[in-house]
N, C-alpha and C positions, 0 to 999 in steps of 0.2 A: 282448646285452640286459642291462640292469641290473635286478636284482630287489631290490626293497626288502624289508627284513626286517620281518616281522609280529610284533607282541607278542601272543601268544596267552594270556598269563597273565591270570587273573581277579583277581589281587591288586591291586585298585585301592583307593586311600585313600577312606575313608568321607567323604561330604559333611558338612562342619561344620554343626552345629546352629545355628539362628538364635537370636536373643537370648531370645525368649519360650519357645522349646522348651527352651533350656538351663535356664531358671528352673524349669521343671516336669518336668525329667527325674527319673526314679525314684531314682537314686542321687545324694545331695547332694555337692557339692564342698566342700572346706574353707572357701572364702570364703562359700558359701551358708550353711553351718552357723554361721559367725560372724555373718552378717547375721540369721539366724533367732534367734540368742540375743539380738542387739541389739534387733530390732524385734518379737520375739515375747515377750520376757521383760523385759529390763533397762529399756529406754526406756519401755515402757508402764507399768511399776511407778513410774518416776520421774514420769511425767505424772500418774498417779493421786495420788501422794503430794504433788506440788507443783502441783496443778491450780489455775491462776489465774483462769480465766474460763469454763470449760466446764460442770462439774457442781457448782460451788459454789452457795451460796444465791442469789447474784445472777448466776449463770452463764447462758450461752446455752442450755444443755440441763439446767437445774437440776431440772426436773420428772422427768427420766429417770434421776436419780442412782441409785436403788435397782436398777433394771434393769441399768444400765451397770456399776455396781460389782460386783454379784453375778456377772454374766456374765464380766466382765474378770478377777476374782480366780480363778474356776474355770478359765477358759481359760488364764491364765498358769501356774497350777500344773500343768495338764494338759500344756501345751507344755514346761514344764521336765522333767516325767517323760518325755515323748516324746523330747526331744532327748538325754536322758541314757541311756535304755534302749530306744530305739525298736523294734528287731527282737526284743527279748526280752520285749516286753509281750504277745505272743501275741494271744489273742482280744480283749483290751482295745483293740487298734488300731481295730476297727470302730466302737465307740461314740465313740472319740476322733476318728475321721474326721468323724462327724456334728457333734460339738462344735466342731471346728475350722472346719467349713463354716459353721455358724451364726455363729461369731465373725468369720469373714471377711466375711460379708454385713453384719453390724452395724458392723464397722470401716469398711467402704466407705461406708455411709450416713452415719456420723459424719464421716468424712473429707470427703465431698462437702459436708456441711452446714457444716463449718468452713473450707472452701476460701477463701471471700472474706476471712475474718479472717486466715487463714494467709498469703495473698498480701499483705495489708496489713501484717501483722506482720513480713514480710521487711525492711521499711524500718527496723524497730527491732532487727533481728538476732535476734528470738526467734520469728519465724513458722515456722521450720523444724520446731519441735516440733508445729505444727499439722498437718504432713504425716505425722506418725507413724501415724495410723489408716489412711492409704492404703498405707503400706509394710507395716503389720501385716496388712492385708487380703490382700496378696500372700503373706506368710509363712504365714498360716493356711490359705489356699487350697491352696498347694502341699503343705503338710504334711497336709492333709486327703486329697489325692490319694495321697500316699505311704503314709499310714496305711491307706487302703482297700486299696491294692495289697498291703501287708504282711499284712493280715488275710485276704486271699485264700489265703494259705498254710495257714490254720488252718480256715477256714469256706468253705462253698460260696458262690458269688456271690449267690444269693438271700438267704441269711442275712446276708451282709455288708451288703447294701443295706438290709434291714429294720432291722438293729441301728443303722446309721448314721442312718437316717431317724428312728427313735424317739429316739435321743440328741439329734439336732438339735432335734426338737420339744420334748423335755424341757428342754433348755438355754435355750429361748426362753420356754416357758410358765411355768416356775417363777420366774424373775426378774420376769416380767411380773406374775404374781399377787402376789408379794411387794411390788412397787411399788404395786399397787392397794390392798393392805391398809394399807401405810404412809401413802399419800395419804389414804385414808378416815379413818385415825386422826388425822392432822393436821387434817383438816376438822372432825372431832368436837371436837378441842381448841379450835379457833377459834370454834366455835358453841356449845360446851357450857357447863354451869355449873361451879362450882369443883370439885365432886366428879368430874365427868367429865374435867375438865382434869387433875386429879391422877392419876386412874386410867389414862388413856390415855398420859400422859407417862411414867408409871412403866414401862408396857409397852414403850414405844419406846426407853427408855434402853438396852435390850439390843441394839438395832441403831442406836445413835446415829450412827455414821458415814454411815449410809444415809439419814438423815432430812433433808429440806429443810424448815426451819422458817421460811422467808421468808413463807408465808401468815400465820403468827402475828404477825410484825412488821407486815405490811400491815394486818391487822385492828386492831392496836393503834393505828397511826397514823391509821386512818380513823375512830377513835372521837373523841368530843368531849372537851375538857379535863375536863369534869365527870365523864364516864363513866370516864376513866382512873383516877379515885380509888376506883372500885368494887372490891370484893374480887376479882371475876372478872378484871378487867383487870390488877390487880396480880399475880394468879396467872399470867396469860399472860406478863407481863414476867418473872416468876421462871423459867418454863419456858424462855423464849427465852434468858435468861442461862445457864441450866443447860446448854443444848445448844451455845451458841456462845461463851459467856464475855463477851458484849457486853451492856451495860446499855441498855435502851430506855425505861425509865420509873422512876417512884418505887416502890420496893418496901416502903416503910414503911407 
């Protein structure tokens, strides 16, 4: 009788991880770190600096510029610190986890909003930049998970969740309130007298890159030719030129 040999060894090769499980594994691969640097730091910076149609004065999401720019700048700086020193950040990893989660959600919303324009832009070979928020959403989500896991070595689970939740709320509320304040100031400029225009515009110069002054131009062009010669309209034209460098009316 022939007896077949039996392999009683338990040393079996582990089942390979699927695509999405590999993306969210706790230890990043070298290629993942390169991708995170690209779509978590470098390309988002380029998109903000060379933004052609999204958050500019005539952009698709112009009214959300303060919120987007504040959250983006903080998230990019935090991602840079995380990618450089991640396990050495200790307790800071918990609030970073919340910040990254908030950044991931907002990136996903922006990416979905831009998707039709991104698909159309592929015909012009520039639409691939429109997919950056979708890639960034993945980058920020997986680093949120990794930061939360890393902070578990320092804090107990309950504290980690509380710190991450508070950081996520803070990172959304502060940019939102800043956007509301800036929007209200611009509205006061468009509806105010000369003194109000000068006072509010002086305050807003400290946050000039965040200000969408398109309502000022809209108010100017909606006025009659006779009204445009008034001191108030001339002041509006000066403010618009000061913020954009573009001339919309007679300043004399």
